[in-house]
HTML snippet that shows the backbone in 3Dmol.js (N, CA, C, O; Angstrom):
<script src="https://3Dmol.org/build/3Dmol-min.js"></script>
<div id="view" style="width:600px;height:400px;position:relative"></div>
<script>
const pdb = `
ATOM      1  N   MET A   1      80.579  90.766  82.358  1.00  0.00           N
ATOM      2  CA  MET A   1      79.054  91.459  82.350  1.00  0.00           C
ATOM      3  C   MET A   1      79.357  92.229  83.653  1.00  0.00           C
ATOM      4  O   MET A   1      80.157  91.923  84.538  1.00  0.00           O
ATOM      5  N   LYS A   2      78.538  93.295  83.572  1.00  0.00           N
ATOM      6  CA  LYS A   2      78.346  94.423  84.479  1.00  0.00           C
ATOM      7  C   LYS A   2      77.229  93.914  85.575  1.00  0.00           C
ATOM      8  O   LYS A   2      76.161  93.414  85.224  1.00  0.00           O
ATOM      9  N   LYS A   3      77.591  94.094  86.867  1.00  0.00           N
ATOM     10  CA  LYS A   3      76.439  93.925  87.731  1.00  0.00           C
ATOM     11  C   LYS A   3      76.463  95.275  88.624  1.00  0.00           C
ATOM     12  O   LYS A   3      77.345  96.133  88.655  1.00  0.00           O
ATOM     13  N   ARG A   4      75.093  95.215  89.430  1.00  0.00           N
ATOM     14  CA  ARG A   4      75.236  96.273  90.293  1.00  0.00           C
ATOM     15  C   ARG A   4      75.703  95.989  91.797  1.00  0.00           C
ATOM     16  O   ARG A   4      75.084  95.112  92.400  1.00  0.00           O
ATOM     17  N   HIS A   5      76.556  96.534  92.334  1.00  0.00           N
ATOM     18  CA  HIS A   5      77.151  96.260  93.607  1.00  0.00           C
ATOM     19  C   HIS A   5      77.274  97.641  94.470  1.00  0.00           C
ATOM     20  O   HIS A   5      77.629  98.741  94.048  1.00  0.00           O
ATOM     21  N   THR A   6      76.867  97.267  95.852  1.00  0.00           N
ATOM     22  CA  THR A   6      76.576  98.153  96.806  1.00  0.00           C
ATOM     23  C   THR A   6      78.053  98.318  97.442  1.00  0.00           C
ATOM     24  O   THR A   6      78.846  97.393  97.620  1.00  0.00           O
ATOM     25  N   PHE A   7      78.260  99.649  97.743  1.00  0.00           N
ATOM     26  CA  PHE A   7      79.533 100.293  98.581  1.00  0.00           C
ATOM     27  C   PHE A   7      79.104 100.990  99.718  1.00  0.00           C
ATOM     28  O   PHE A   7      77.953 101.416  99.803  1.00  0.00           O
ATOM     29  N   VAL A   8      79.946 101.141 100.603  1.00  0.00           N
ATOM     30  CA  VAL A   8      79.919 101.912 101.558  1.00  0.00           C
ATOM     31  C   VAL A   8      81.355 102.954 101.785  1.00  0.00           C
ATOM     32  O   VAL A   8      82.499 102.561 102.016  1.00  0.00           O
ATOM     33  N   CYS A   9      80.944 104.192 101.658  1.00  0.00           N
ATOM     34  CA  CYS A   9      81.781 105.155 101.395  1.00  0.00           C
ATOM     35  C   CYS A   9      82.754 105.276 102.990  1.00  0.00           C
ATOM     36  O   CYS A   9      82.246 105.192 104.109  1.00  0.00           O
ATOM     37  N   TRP A  10      83.726 105.416 102.797  1.00  0.00           N
ATOM     38  CA  TRP A  10      84.909 105.378 103.860  1.00  0.00           C
ATOM     39  C   TRP A  10      84.971 106.700 104.581  1.00  0.00           C
ATOM     40  O   TRP A  10      85.501 106.838 105.683  1.00  0.00           O
ATOM     41  N   ASN A  11      84.272 107.869 103.739  1.00  0.00           N
ATOM     42  CA  ASN A  11      84.326 109.115 104.534  1.00  0.00           C
ATOM     43  C   ASN A  11      83.046 109.561 105.265  1.00  0.00           C
ATOM     44  O   ASN A  11      82.845 109.964 106.411  1.00  0.00           O
ATOM     45  N   CYS A  12      82.198 109.334 104.129  1.00  0.00           N
ATOM     46  CA  CYS A  12      80.752 109.838 104.636  1.00  0.00           C
ATOM     47  C   CYS A  12      79.880 108.506 105.357  1.00  0.00           C
ATOM     48  O   CYS A  12      78.785 108.712 105.879  1.00  0.00           O
ATOM     49  N   GLU A  13      80.332 107.503 105.330  1.00  0.00           N
ATOM     50  CA  GLU A  13      79.256 106.233 105.446  1.00  0.00           C
ATOM     51  C   GLU A  13      78.415 106.092 104.767  1.00  0.00           C
ATOM     52  O   GLU A  13      77.817 105.034 104.963  1.00  0.00           O
ATOM     53  N   GLU A  14      77.986 106.780 103.882  1.00  0.00           N
ATOM     54  CA  GLU A  14      76.849 106.422 102.932  1.00  0.00           C
ATOM     55  C   GLU A  14      76.818 105.279 102.106  1.00  0.00           C
ATOM     56  O   GLU A  14      77.826 105.023 101.447  1.00  0.00           O
ATOM     57  N   THR A  15      75.951 104.640 102.042  1.00  0.00           N
ATOM     58  CA  THR A  15      75.808 103.437 101.159  1.00  0.00           C
ATOM     59  C   THR A  15      75.325 103.959  99.664  1.00  0.00           C
ATOM     60  O   THR A  15      74.604 104.956  99.624  1.00  0.00           O
ATOM     61  N   TYR A  16      75.686 103.346  98.513  1.00  0.00           N
ATOM     62  CA  TYR A  16      75.558 103.444  97.139  1.00  0.00           C
ATOM     63  C   TYR A  16      75.676 102.499  96.418  1.00  0.00           C
ATOM     64  O   TYR A  16      76.377 101.565  96.808  1.00  0.00           O
ATOM     65  N   THR A  17      75.000 102.436  95.074  1.00  0.00           N
ATOM     66  CA  THR A  17      75.240 101.436  94.205  1.00  0.00           C
ATOM     67  C   THR A  17      75.990 101.608  93.088  1.00  0.00           C
ATOM     68  O   THR A  17      75.804 102.724  92.604  1.00  0.00           O
ATOM     69  N   LEU A  18      76.900 100.821  92.386  1.00  0.00           N
ATOM     70  CA  LEU A  18      77.264 101.289  90.780  1.00  0.00           C
ATOM     71  C   LEU A  18      77.232  99.916  90.061  1.00  0.00           C
ATOM     72  O   LEU A  18      77.228  98.811  90.603  1.00  0.00           O
ATOM     73  N   MET A  19      77.212 100.189  88.782  1.00  0.00           N
ATOM     74  CA  MET A  19      77.333  99.113  87.932  1.00  0.00           C
ATOM     75  C   MET A  19      78.791  99.150  87.485  1.00  0.00           C
ATOM     76  O   MET A  19      79.450 100.062  86.985  1.00  0.00           O
ATOM     77  N   ARG A  20      79.184  97.572  87.892  1.00  0.00           N
ATOM     78  CA  ARG A  20      80.636  97.472  87.749  1.00  0.00           C
ATOM     79  C   ARG A  20      81.012  96.296  87.111  1.00  0.00           C
ATOM     80  O   ARG A  20      80.197  95.381  87.231  1.00  0.00           O
ATOM     81  N   GLU A  21      82.075  96.046  86.428  1.00  0.00           N
ATOM     82  CA  GLU A  21      82.436  94.779  85.680  1.00  0.00           C
ATOM     83  C   GLU A  21      83.868  94.875  86.315  1.00  0.00           C
ATOM     84  O   GLU A  21      84.686  95.751  86.032  1.00  0.00           O
ATOM     85  N   PHE A  22      84.068  93.819  87.245  1.00  0.00           N
ATOM     86  CA  PHE A  22      85.586  93.602  87.541  1.00  0.00           C
ATOM     87  C   PHE A  22      85.862  92.208  87.535  1.00  0.00           C
ATOM     88  O   PHE A  22      84.928  91.409  87.460  1.00  0.00           O
ATOM     89  N   ILE A  23      87.317  91.743  87.623  1.00  0.00           N
ATOM     90  CA  ILE A  23      87.876  90.683  88.059  1.00  0.00           C
ATOM     91  C   ILE A  23      88.421  90.204  89.298  1.00  0.00           C
ATOM     92  O   ILE A  23      89.121  91.080  89.806  1.00  0.00           O
ATOM     93  N   ALA A  24      88.378  89.297  89.886  1.00  0.00           N
ATOM     94  CA  ALA A  24      89.140  88.894  91.071  1.00  0.00           C
ATOM     95  C   ALA A  24      90.381  89.345  91.408  1.00  0.00           C
ATOM     96  O   ALA A  24      91.360  89.166  90.684  1.00  0.00           O
ATOM     97  N   GLY A  25      90.416  89.930  92.479  1.00  0.00           N
ATOM     98  CA  GLY A  25      92.258  90.216  92.617  1.00  0.00           C
ATOM     99  C   GLY A  25      92.473  91.678  92.426  1.00  0.00           C
ATOM    100  O   GLY A  25      93.432  92.263  92.929  1.00  0.00           O
ATOM    101  N   GLN A  26      91.522  92.289  91.657  1.00  0.00           N
ATOM    102  CA  GLN A  26      91.834  93.579  91.219  1.00  0.00           C
ATOM    103  C   GLN A  26      91.457  94.560  92.263  1.00  0.00           C
ATOM    104  O   GLN A  26      90.808  94.269  93.268  1.00  0.00           O
ATOM    105  N   VAL A  27      91.952  95.881  91.932  1.00  0.00           N
ATOM    106  CA  VAL A  27      91.588  97.144  92.796  1.00  0.00           C
ATOM    107  C   VAL A  27      90.661  97.895  91.966  1.00  0.00           C
ATOM    108  O   VAL A  27      90.731  98.217  90.780  1.00  0.00           O
ATOM    109  N   LEU A  28      89.743  98.110  92.890  1.00  0.00           N
ATOM    110  CA  LEU A  28      88.629  99.465  92.158  1.00  0.00           C
ATOM    111  C   LEU A  28      88.740 100.594  92.573  1.00  0.00           C
ATOM    112  O   LEU A  28      89.041 100.665  93.765  1.00  0.00           O
ATOM    113  N   ASN A  29      88.593 101.648  91.972  1.00  0.00           N
ATOM    114  CA  ASN A  29      88.617 102.816  92.244  1.00  0.00           C
ATOM    115  C   ASN A  29      87.203 103.394  92.040  1.00  0.00           C
ATOM    116  O   ASN A  29      86.803 103.321  90.878  1.00  0.00           O
ATOM    117  N   VAL A  30      86.409 103.927  92.890  1.00  0.00           N
ATOM    118  CA  VAL A  30      85.235 104.525  93.007  1.00  0.00           C
ATOM    119  C   VAL A  30      84.973 105.782  93.748  1.00  0.00           C
ATOM    120  O   VAL A  30      85.651 105.947  94.762  1.00  0.00           O
ATOM    121  N   ALA A  31      84.111 106.701  93.429  1.00  0.00           N
ATOM    122  CA  ALA A  31      83.865 107.816  94.023  1.00  0.00           C
ATOM    123  C   ALA A  31      82.604 107.932  94.270  1.00  0.00           C
ATOM    124  O   ALA A  31      81.696 107.740  93.462  1.00  0.00           O
ATOM    125  N   CYS A  32      82.465 108.371  95.820  1.00  0.00           N
ATOM    126  CA  CYS A  32      81.107 108.367  96.328  1.00  0.00           C
ATOM    127  C   CYS A  32      80.500 109.621  95.685  1.00  0.00           C
ATOM    128  O   CYS A  32      81.001 110.737  95.547  1.00  0.00           O
ATOM    129  N   PRO A  33      79.291 109.153  95.324  1.00  0.00           N
ATOM    130  CA  PRO A  33      78.192 110.338  94.608  1.00  0.00           C
ATOM    131  C   PRO A  33      77.589 111.375  95.693  1.00  0.00           C
ATOM    132  O   PRO A  33      76.892 112.330  95.348  1.00  0.00           O
ATOM    133  N   PHE A  34      77.919 111.101  97.020  1.00  0.00           N
ATOM    134  CA  PHE A  34      77.203 111.936  97.873  1.00  0.00           C
ATOM    135  C   PHE A  34      78.238 112.825  98.423  1.00  0.00           C
ATOM    136  O   PHE A  34      77.913 114.013  98.431  1.00  0.00           O
ATOM    137  N   CYS A  35      79.392 112.545  98.882  1.00  0.00           N
ATOM    138  CA  CYS A  35      80.664 113.517  99.552  1.00  0.00           C
ATOM    139  C   CYS A  35      81.850 113.816  98.132  1.00  0.00           C
ATOM    140  O   CYS A  35      82.657 114.736  98.004  1.00  0.00           O
ATOM    141  N   GLY A  36      81.580 112.745  97.280  1.00  0.00           N
ATOM    142  CA  GLY A  36      82.722 113.112  96.109  1.00  0.00           C
ATOM    143  C   GLY A  36      84.180 112.727  96.622  1.00  0.00           C
ATOM    144  O   GLY A  36      85.118 113.335  96.107  1.00  0.00           O
ATOM    145  N   GLU A  37      84.390 111.974  97.385  1.00  0.00           N
ATOM    146  CA  GLU A  37      85.664 111.414  97.751  1.00  0.00           C
ATOM    147  C   GLU A  37      85.905 110.146  96.939  1.00  0.00           C
ATOM    148  O   GLU A  37      84.994 109.364  96.668  1.00  0.00           O
ATOM    149  N   GLU A  38      87.178 109.976  96.562  1.00  0.00           N
ATOM    150  CA  GLU A  38      87.357 108.734  96.166  1.00  0.00           C
ATOM    151  C   GLU A  38      88.057 107.746  96.917  1.00  0.00           C
ATOM    152  O   GLU A  38      88.935 108.090  97.708  1.00  0.00           O
ATOM    153  N   GLY A  39      87.768 106.615  96.756  1.00  0.00           N
ATOM    154  CA  GLY A  39      88.391 105.300  97.318  1.00  0.00           C
ATOM    155  C   GLY A  39      88.575 104.257  96.857  1.00  0.00           C
ATOM    156  O   GLY A  39      88.211 104.128  95.688  1.00  0.00           O
ATOM    157  N   ILE A  40      89.111 103.248  97.437  1.00  0.00           N
ATOM    158  CA  ILE A  40      89.662 101.926  96.621  1.00  0.00           C
ATOM    159  C   ILE A  40      88.970 100.614  97.212  1.00  0.00           C
ATOM    160  O   ILE A  40      88.835 100.469  98.427  1.00  0.00           O
ATOM    161  N   VAL A  41      88.633  99.873  96.484  1.00  0.00           N
ATOM    162  CA  VAL A  41      88.177  98.434  96.926  1.00  0.00           C
ATOM    163  C   VAL A  41      89.185  97.223  96.596  1.00  0.00           C
ATOM    164  O   VAL A  41      89.222  96.779  95.448  1.00  0.00           O
ATOM    165  N   ASP A  42      89.866  96.780  97.444  1.00  0.00           N
ATOM    166  CA  ASP A  42      90.771  95.604  97.259  1.00  0.00           C
ATOM    167  C   ASP A  42      89.820  94.271  97.009  1.00  0.00           C
ATOM    168  O   ASP A  42      89.126  93.820  97.920  1.00  0.00           O
ATOM    169  N   LEU A  43      89.852  93.783  95.906  1.00  0.00           N
ATOM    170  CA  LEU A  43      89.169  92.413  95.769  1.00  0.00           C
ATOM    171  C   LEU A  43      89.964  91.343  96.108  1.00  0.00           C
ATOM    172  O   LEU A  43      89.463  90.226  96.240  1.00  0.00           O
ATOM    173  N   ALA A  44      91.471  91.596  96.311  1.00  0.00           N
ATOM    174  CA  ALA A  44      92.133  90.401  96.791  1.00  0.00           C
ATOM    175  C   ALA A  44      91.885  89.261  97.752  1.00  0.00           C
ATOM    176  O   ALA A  44      92.311  88.109  97.664  1.00  0.00           O
ATOM    177  N   PRO A  45      91.043  89.846  98.780  1.00  0.00           N
ATOM    178  CA  PRO A  45      90.655  88.805  99.585  1.00  0.00           C
ATOM    179  C   PRO A  45      89.534  88.179  98.927  1.00  0.00           C
ATOM    180  O   PRO A  45      89.417  87.064  99.436  1.00  0.00           O
ATOM    181  N   TYR A  46      88.536  88.379  97.924  1.00  0.00           N
ATOM    182  CA  TYR A  46      87.725  87.618  97.374  1.00  0.00           C
ATOM    183  C   TYR A  46      88.203  86.927  95.891  1.00  0.00           C
ATOM    184  O   TYR A  46      87.410  86.612  95.003  1.00  0.00           O
ATOM    185  N   SER A  47      89.593  86.775  95.832  1.00  0.00           N
ATOM    186  CA  SER A  47      89.936  86.290  94.559  1.00  0.00           C
ATOM    187  C   SER A  47      90.091  84.651  94.359  1.00  0.00           C
ATOM    188  O   SER A  47      90.722  84.082  93.468  1.00  0.00           O
ATOM    189  N   GLN A  48      89.416  84.118  95.327  1.00  0.00           N
ATOM    190  CA  GLN A  48      89.396  82.991  95.068  1.00  0.00           C
ATOM    191  C   GLN A  48      88.062  82.459  94.100  1.00  0.00           C
ATOM    192  O   GLN A  48      87.033  82.368  94.770  1.00  0.00           O
ATOM    193  N   ALA A  49      87.953  82.213  93.120  1.00  0.00           N
ATOM    194  CA  ALA A  49      86.935  81.953  92.037  1.00  0.00           C
ATOM    195  C   ALA A  49      86.156  80.809  92.317  1.00  0.00           C
ATOM    196  O   ALA A  49      86.690  79.755  92.663  1.00  0.00           O
ATOM    197  N   THR A  50      85.174  80.911  92.219  1.00  0.00           N
ATOM    198  CA  THR A  50      84.028  79.582  92.135  1.00  0.00           C
ATOM    199  C   THR A  50      83.486  79.525  90.903  1.00  0.00           C
ATOM    200  O   THR A  50      83.769  80.421  90.108  1.00  0.00           O
ATOM    201  N   GLU A  51      82.716  78.593  90.567  1.00  0.00           N
ATOM    202  CA  GLU A  51      82.093  78.208  89.676  1.00  0.00           C
ATOM    203  C   GLU A  51      80.556  78.596  89.724  1.00  0.00           C
ATOM    204  O   GLU A  51      79.825  78.292  90.667  1.00  0.00           O
ATOM    205  N   ILE A  52      80.203  79.208  88.754  1.00  0.00           N
ATOM    206  CA  ILE A  52      78.442  79.638  88.632  1.00  0.00           C
ATOM    207  C   ILE A  52      77.941  79.036  87.520  1.00  0.00           C
ATOM    208  O   ILE A  52      78.437  79.231  86.411  1.00  0.00           O
ATOM    209  N   ILE A  53      76.943  78.275  87.718  1.00  0.00           N
ATOM    210  CA  ILE A  53      76.038  77.374  86.959  1.00  0.00           C
ATOM    211  C   ILE A  53      74.983  77.976  86.330  1.00  0.00           C
ATOM    212  O   ILE A  53      74.126  78.449  87.077  1.00  0.00           O
ATOM    213  N   TYR A  54      74.819  78.085  85.122  1.00  0.00           N
ATOM    214  CA  TYR A  54      73.569  78.934  84.682  1.00  0.00           C
ATOM    215  C   TYR A  54      72.985  77.396  83.819  1.00  0.00           C
ATOM    216  O   TYR A  54      73.588  76.600  83.100  1.00  0.00           O
ATOM    217  N   ARG A  55      71.502  77.459  84.310  1.00  0.00           N
ATOM    218  CA  ARG A  55      70.824  76.307  83.696  1.00  0.00           C
ATOM    219  C   ARG A  55      70.126  77.014  82.622  1.00  0.00           C
ATOM    220  O   ARG A  55      69.576  78.081  82.892  1.00  0.00           O
ATOM    221  N   GLN A  56      70.076  76.432  81.157  1.00  0.00           N
ATOM    222  CA  GLN A  56      69.407  77.217  80.322  1.00  0.00           C
ATOM    223  C   GLN A  56      67.999  76.310  79.863  1.00  0.00           C
ATOM    224  O   GLN A  56      66.843  76.730  79.804  1.00  0.00           O
ATOM    225  N   THR A  57      68.395  75.232  79.630  1.00  0.00           N
ATOM    226  CA  THR A  57      67.421  74.206  79.722  1.00  0.00           C
ATOM    227  C   THR A  57      67.684  72.906  80.185  1.00  0.00           C
ATOM    228  O   THR A  57      68.863  72.635  80.412  1.00  0.00           O
ATOM    229  N   ALA A  58      66.592  71.812  80.422  1.00  0.00           N
ATOM    230  CA  ALA A  58      66.951  70.780  81.138  1.00  0.00           C
ATOM    231  C   ALA A  58      68.197  69.906  80.445  1.00  0.00           C
ATOM    232  O   ALA A  58      68.809  69.049  81.083  1.00  0.00           O
ATOM    233  N   ALA A  59      68.482  70.231  79.082  1.00  0.00           N
ATOM    234  CA  ALA A  59      69.534  69.291  78.344  1.00  0.00           C
ATOM    235  C   ALA A  59      70.628  70.012  78.464  1.00  0.00           C
ATOM    236  O   ALA A  59      71.656  69.375  78.234  1.00  0.00           O
ATOM    237  N   GLN A  60      70.824  71.605  78.866  1.00  0.00           N
ATOM    238  CA  GLN A  60      72.082  72.361  78.523  1.00  0.00           C
ATOM    239  C   GLN A  60      72.461  73.086  79.744  1.00  0.00           C
ATOM    240  O   GLN A  60      71.614  73.692  80.400  1.00  0.00           O
ATOM    241  N   GLU A  61      73.532  73.053  80.027  1.00  0.00           N
ATOM    242  CA  GLU A  61      74.068  73.712  81.180  1.00  0.00           C
ATOM    243  C   GLU A  61      75.338  74.444  80.699  1.00  0.00           C
ATOM    244  O   GLU A  61      75.993  73.958  79.777  1.00  0.00           O
ATOM    245  N   SER A  62      75.686  75.531  81.260  1.00  0.00           N
ATOM    246  CA  SER A  62      76.719  76.449  80.891  1.00  0.00           C
ATOM    247  C   SER A  62      77.225  76.981  82.333  1.00  0.00           C
ATOM    248  O   SER A  62      76.433  77.440  83.156  1.00  0.00           O
ATOM    249  N   SER A  63      78.572  76.882  82.556  1.00  0.00           N
ATOM    250  CA  SER A  63      79.315  77.503  83.538  1.00  0.00           C
ATOM    251  C   SER A  63      80.314  78.752  83.354  1.00  0.00           C
ATOM    252  O   SER A  63      80.899  78.843  82.275  1.00  0.00           O
ATOM    253  N   VAL A  64      80.480  79.461  84.086  1.00  0.00           N
ATOM    254  CA  VAL A  64      81.414  80.695  84.087  1.00  0.00           C
ATOM    255  C   VAL A  64      82.156  80.697  85.490  1.00  0.00           C
ATOM    256  O   VAL A  64      81.638  80.385  86.562  1.00  0.00           O
ATOM    257  N   PRO A  65      83.582  81.145  85.267  1.00  0.00           N
ATOM    258  CA  PRO A  65      83.981  81.516  86.889  1.00  0.00           C
ATOM    259  C   PRO A  65      83.304  82.722  87.286  1.00  0.00           C
ATOM    260  O   PRO A  65      82.832  83.504  86.461  1.00  0.00           O
ATOM    261  N   GLY A  66      83.234  82.923  88.779  1.00  0.00           N
ATOM    262  CA  GLY A  66      82.815  83.876  89.284  1.00  0.00           C
ATOM    263  C   GLY A  66      83.484  84.220  90.527  1.00  0.00           C
ATOM    264  O   GLY A  66      84.503  83.574  90.769  1.00  0.00           O
ATOM    265  N   VAL A  67      83.145  85.052  91.317  1.00  0.00           N
ATOM    266  CA  VAL A  67      83.784  85.461  92.700  1.00  0.00           C
ATOM    267  C   VAL A  67      82.251  85.747  93.339  1.00  0.00           C
ATOM    268  O   VAL A  67      81.194  86.277  92.995  1.00  0.00           O
ATOM    269  N   GLU A  68      82.874  84.993  94.582  1.00  0.00           N
ATOM    270  CA  GLU A  68      81.675  85.480  95.707  1.00  0.00           C
ATOM    271  C   GLU A  68      82.374  86.569  96.535  1.00  0.00           C
ATOM    272  O   GLU A  68      83.486  86.565  97.063  1.00  0.00           O
ATOM    273  N   LEU A  69      81.199  87.707  96.489  1.00  0.00           N
ATOM    274  CA  LEU A  69      81.371  88.841  96.990  1.00  0.00           C
ATOM    275  C   LEU A  69      80.143  89.389  98.307  1.00  0.00           C
ATOM    276  O   LEU A  69      78.913  89.398  98.258  1.00  0.00           O
ATOM    277  N   PRO A  70      80.888  89.719  99.184  1.00  0.00           N
ATOM    278  CA  PRO A  70      79.795  90.234 100.083  1.00  0.00           C
ATOM    279  C   PRO A  70      78.762  91.254  99.609  1.00  0.00           C
ATOM    280  O   PRO A  70      78.914  91.893  98.568  1.00  0.00           O
ATOM    281  N   ASP A  71      77.700  91.381 100.416  1.00  0.00           N
ATOM    282  CA  ASP A  71      76.540  92.021  99.764  1.00  0.00           C
ATOM    283  C   ASP A  71      76.871  93.777  99.608  1.00  0.00           C
ATOM    284  O   ASP A  71      76.450  94.535  98.734  1.00  0.00           O
ATOM    285  N   ILE A  72      77.764  94.089 100.778  1.00  0.00           N
ATOM    286  CA  ILE A  72      78.076  95.608 100.805  1.00  0.00           C
ATOM    287  C   ILE A  72      79.868  95.378 100.684  1.00  0.00           C
ATOM    288  O   ILE A  72      80.433  94.478 101.306  1.00  0.00           O
ATOM    289  N   LEU A  73      80.491  96.206  99.918  1.00  0.00           N
ATOM    290  CA  LEU A  73      81.670  96.237  99.709  1.00  0.00           C
ATOM    291  C   LEU A  73      82.200  97.410 100.299  1.00  0.00           C
ATOM    292  O   LEU A  73      81.791  98.518  99.952  1.00  0.00           O
ATOM    293  N   SER A  74      83.224  97.235 101.308  1.00  0.00           N
ATOM    294  CA  SER A  74      83.701  98.476 101.986  1.00  0.00           C
ATOM    295  C   SER A  74      84.864  99.277 101.280  1.00  0.00           C
ATOM    296  O   SER A  74      85.754  98.596 100.771  1.00  0.00           O
ATOM    297  N   THR A  75      84.939 100.471 101.206  1.00  0.00           N
ATOM    298  CA  THR A  75      85.869 101.265 100.621  1.00  0.00           C
ATOM    299  C   THR A  75      87.012 101.911 101.556  1.00  0.00           C
ATOM    300  O   THR A  75      86.813 102.112 102.754  1.00  0.00           O
ATOM    301  N   GLN A  76      88.093 102.185 100.982  1.00  0.00           N
ATOM    302  CA  GLN A  76      89.321 102.753 102.006  1.00  0.00           C
ATOM    303  C   GLN A  76      89.611 103.989 101.347  1.00  0.00           C
ATOM    304  O   GLN A  76      89.246 104.228 100.195  1.00  0.00           O
ATOM    305  N   PRO A  77      90.276 104.792 102.082  1.00  0.00           N
ATOM    306  CA  PRO A  77      90.981 105.963 101.338  1.00  0.00           C
ATOM    307  C   PRO A  77      91.971 105.590 100.248  1.00  0.00           C
ATOM    308  O   PRO A  77      92.501 104.492 100.421  1.00  0.00           O
ATOM    309  N   LYS A  78      92.263 106.125  99.384  1.00  0.00           N
ATOM    310  CA  LYS A  78      93.195 105.985  98.369  1.00  0.00           C
ATOM    311  C   LYS A  78      94.918 106.222  99.080  1.00  0.00           C
ATOM    312  O   LYS A  78      95.084 107.289  99.672  1.00  0.00           O
ATOM    313  N   GLY A  79      95.782 105.524  99.028  1.00  0.00           N
ATOM    314  CA  GLY A  79      96.868 105.666  99.494  1.00  0.00           C
ATOM    315  C   GLY A  79      97.142 105.009 100.601  1.00  0.00           C
ATOM    316  O   GLY A  79      98.285 105.141 101.038  1.00  0.00           O
ATOM    317  N   ARG A  80      96.267 104.211 101.279  1.00  0.00           N
ATOM    318  CA  ARG A  80      96.546 103.427 102.448  1.00  0.00           C
ATOM    319  C   ARG A  80      96.672 102.133 102.096  1.00  0.00           C
ATOM    320  O   ARG A  80      96.915 101.282 102.952  1.00  0.00           O
TER     321      ARG A  80
END
`;
const viewer = $3Dmol.createViewer("view");
viewer.addModel(pdb, "pdb");
viewer.setStyle({}, {cartoon: {color: "spectrum"}});
viewer.zoomTo();
viewer.render();
</script>
C-alpha cells in the first residue's frame, strides 16, 4: 500500500513528501523536487517489522506486518 512519506534532501535540505510503497530493509532512490539531486534512503535500520492492527468491526480484526518509520526520512548522496 502506498503512503505519503516526508523526506529531507541531503543537498539543499528542503523537506518534501512523496507517495511511496516500500519494504523494510530496502534502499529507496528519491529525487528532490527542489534541486533535482538524487539521493538514497536506507531502510535497513527500520527493518524490524511490527504488527499493525486494523479494526474493521467489533467482531473482526485484521493485522498486517508494518514498519515503524520516523516522521522525516533523511536522504544521503548516491555512492556513499
